[in-house]
Every structure is written in structure tokens, then in C-alpha cells.
C-alpha positions as CSV (number, residue, x, y, z in Angstrom):
1,M,30.9,17.2,30.2
2,N,29.4,20.0,29.2
3,L,26.0,20.9,27.6
4,K,27.5,21.3,23.8
5,E,29.5,17.9,24.4
6,F,26.3,16.3,25.7
7,K,24.0,17.7,22.9
8,N,26.9,16.3,20.1
9,K,26.9,13.1,22.2
10,G,23.1,12.7,22.2
11,L,22.9,13.5,18.3
12,E,25.4,10.8,17.4
13,I,23.6,8.0,19.6
14,G,20.6,9.2,17.9
15,T,22.0,9.0,14.1
16,N,23.5,5.7,15.0
17,V,19.8,4.4,16.1
18,Q,18.3,5.5,12.8
19,H,20.8,3.8,10.8
20,R,20.4,0.5,12.6
21,V,16.6,1.1,12.6
22,A,16.9,1.9,8.9
23,E,18.7,-1.1,8.5
24,Q,16.6,-3.5,10.4
25,W,13.5,-2.0,8.2
26,Q,15.6,-3.0,4.7
27,A,16.3,-6.5,6.4
28,D,12.4,-6.8,7.1
29,R,11.3,-5.6,3.8
30,A,13.7,-8.2,1.8
31,E,12.3,-10.8,4.2
32,R,8.7,-10.0,3.3
33,R,9.7,-10.1,-0.2
34,A,11.0,-13.3,-0.1
35,S,8.2,-14.9,1.9
36,V,5.5,-13.9,-0.9
37,N,4.9,-17.2,-2.8
38,V,1.4,-16.7,-4.2
39,G,1.0,-15.3,-7.6
40,R,-1.1,-12.3,-8.3
41,P,-3.8,-14.1,-10.0
42,E,-4.1,-16.3,-7.0
43,R,-4.0,-13.4,-4.5
44,V,-7.0,-11.7,-6.4
45,I,-9.0,-15.1,-6.7
46,S,-8.2,-15.7,-2.7
47,G,-9.3,-12.4,-1.9
48,V,-12.5,-12.3,-3.9
49,L,-13.4,-15.7,-2.7
50,G,-12.5,-14.7,0.8
51,S,-14.7,-11.9,0.7
52,A,-17.7,-13.8,-0.6
53,L,-17.1,-16.5,2.2
54,I,-16.8,-13.9,5.1
55,L,-20.2,-12.2,3.7
56,L,-22.0,-15.7,3.8
57,G,-20.8,-17.1,6.9
58,M,-22.2,-13.8,8.6
59,R,-25.9,-14.0,7.1
60,R,-27.2,-16.1,9.7
61,P,-25.8,-17.4,13.3
62,G,-24.6,-20.8,13.8
63,V,-21.3,-22.7,14.4
64,T,-21.0,-23.9,10.6
65,N,-21.5,-20.4,9.2
66,R,-18.6,-19.1,11.6
67,L,-16.5,-21.7,10.4
68,V,-16.9,-20.7,6.8
69,S,-16.2,-17.0,8.0
70,L,-12.8,-17.9,9.4
71,A,-12.1,-20.2,6.4
72,G,-12.8,-16.8,4.3
73,A,-10.9,-14.6,6.6
74,D,-7.8,-17.1,6.1
75,L,-8.0,-16.6,2.4
76,L,-8.7,-12.9,2.6
77,I,-5.1,-12.8,4.8
78,R,-3.7,-15.2,2.2
79,G,-4.3,-12.8,-0.8
80,A,-3.4,-9.8,1.2
81,S,-0.2,-11.0,2.5
82,G,0.9,-13.3,-0.7
83,C,2.2,-15.9,1.7
84,C,0.7,-19.3,2.0
85,N,1.9,-21.7,4.8
86,L,1.2,-24.8,3.4
87,Y,3.2,-23.8,0.0
88,K,5.8,-22.4,2.5
89,V,5.9,-25.9,3.9
90,L,6.0,-27.7,0.7
91,N,8.6,-25.2,-0.7
92,F,6.3,-24.5,-3.5
93,S,5.4,-20.8,-5.1
94,T,3.0,-19.9,-7.6
95,V,5.0,-16.2,-8.2
96,S,6.2,-16.0,-12.1
97,E,9.5,-15.0,-12.9
98,S,8.5,-11.5,-14.1
99,E,6.6,-10.8,-10.8
100,K,9.8,-12.0,-8.8
101,A,12.1,-9.3,-11.3
102,A,9.4,-6.6,-10.5
103,R,9.5,-7.0,-6.5
104,R,13.5,-6.8,-6.6
105,V,15.0,-3.8,-5.1
106,P,18.5,-2.1,-7.0
107,G,21.4,-3.5,-5.1
108,E,20.0,-6.5,-3.7
109,A,21.5,-9.9,-3.5
110,R,20.5,-12.1,-6.8
111,F,21.2,-15.7,-7.7
112,G,22.8,-16.2,-4.3
113,R,25.8,-14.1,-4.5
114,K,25.8,-10.8,-2.8
115,T,26.6,-7.5,-4.6
116,A,29.0,-4.8,-3.7
117,A,27.3,-2.0,-2.4
């Protein structure tokens, strides 16, 4: 194999890898979008309350205050990610239909049916 064929083969392999990475990224994005089960108002409240608990727990040393900070960190993560593990176990969601519609991507499967794309 000469240098030109070697370069072409490398470009072909690189392009294939890029396509696979892009497909995986889109699949991960769709999975993250599907895992959101906390509505926007509840996310804002969780973030604000979590921040307050973290600050309150860090004011003084002690085991109780550290536990308060950890609870605040959990609420802050819940607000930032929009995913609540308890809701996931209970198969419950506070995301409104309008929020779900706004999060959809064109060409994404809707109503459990695949679209031709």
C-alpha cells in the first residue's frame, strides 16, 4: 500500500469514527432528555433550597451540619440535572406536556413510533 492509499484509508476510518461518535452523542442526548422527570418550577425550588442548605450547613462544624450540607448538595444536583431517582423508581414525573414538547428534537421518535429519517 502506498502513502496515498494509506492516507485515504486513514481518512475513511477517521470519518467512520466521527460518525459513530456523533450517533452515540445523539443517543446519549436523547437518553438524558428522557431521564428528566422533574419540572422546571420544582427544579428551581430544589436549586434554591439546596444552595441555602449547603450554606446553612457550612456555617459551623459538626456532623449534623455536614449532613445538612449533603442534603443540600443532593437537592442542588437534582435541580441542575432534572432527574430524581425516587421519581424514577416510582415511575413519576412532574414535567408538563409543554416542557416535553419543547425538549423534543426534530426527527425524534414520538408516541412510541419510529419516524422515517
